[in-house]
C-alpha positions, 0 to 999 in steps of 0.5 A: 263448741262441743256439747256435753252429752248427759246420762239421759241422752246415753240411756238406751244406747248399746254397749257397742254404741257407748264404746264407739262414742268413748273412742270418738271423745277420747280422740277429740281430746288429742285435738290441739285447738280445743279451748278449756271449756271444750276440754271440760265438756269432753271430759264430763262426757267421757265420765258420763259414757263410762258410767253408762257403760257400767250400767250396761254391764251391771244392769242390776246395780241401777238405782 
């Protein structure tokens, strides 16, 4: 089972690291053997990574 990566876990990563994670999880989506739960975890993780990338790009917008 593929674990969900939370926003808390992504905090403190550089834009480079976040980009590499995004690329990896995007690649994982192409795996034909994924079940529906794994697919949902990957999509949620990608969403969290994209949010973290946005926070890295615009740090003054953090809440």
